[in-house]
N, C-alpha and C positions, 0 to 999 in steps of 0.2 A: 179560227172562230172570230166572229165580229160581235163586239159588245156595244150596245147602244146605251148612252147616258143622256139625260136631259140636262141642259145647261140653262141657268137663269141669269139674265143680264139686266142690270139696273143702271140707268143714267142719272147722274147727279149734277146739279148746278154747283158752282164753286162755293157759294155760301152754305149750301147744304152739307157738302163734304167737310168743310171747315168746322161747322157746328157739330157734326157727328163725331169727328175725330176728337174735338175738344171734350165732348161729353164722355167719351171713352177713355180720356186721360192721355191723349197723344198731343204732341207739339209738332207742327210742320217745320222741318229744318230747311228743306229746299222744295221749290215748286217749278215744274217744267211743263211745257206743252210738247209732248212726244218723248220718245226714248233717246233722242239725240241732244238732250239738254237745251232745247230751244227756249227762248223767253216765253212766258205765259201769254197766250192769246185767247180771246173769247171764241168759243166754238170748237177749239181743238181738244185733243186728248189731254187729260191731266195726269201727270206723273208726280207723285208727292213722296218725298223722303221724310219719314216721321220718326220720332223717338218718344218713348214713354216719359211723361212728366215726372 
């Protein structure tokens, strides 16, 4: 049996995700571009390690 689900995806600019996380009480501990811990670069995927303030 195949079940279909709709997936919603939203893109954020770095400033937007930082503000949103801050408003929700999170602190960014580490920030990477991609899942191989590359240095942050404009236009790449953002991977953020966060903790509750």
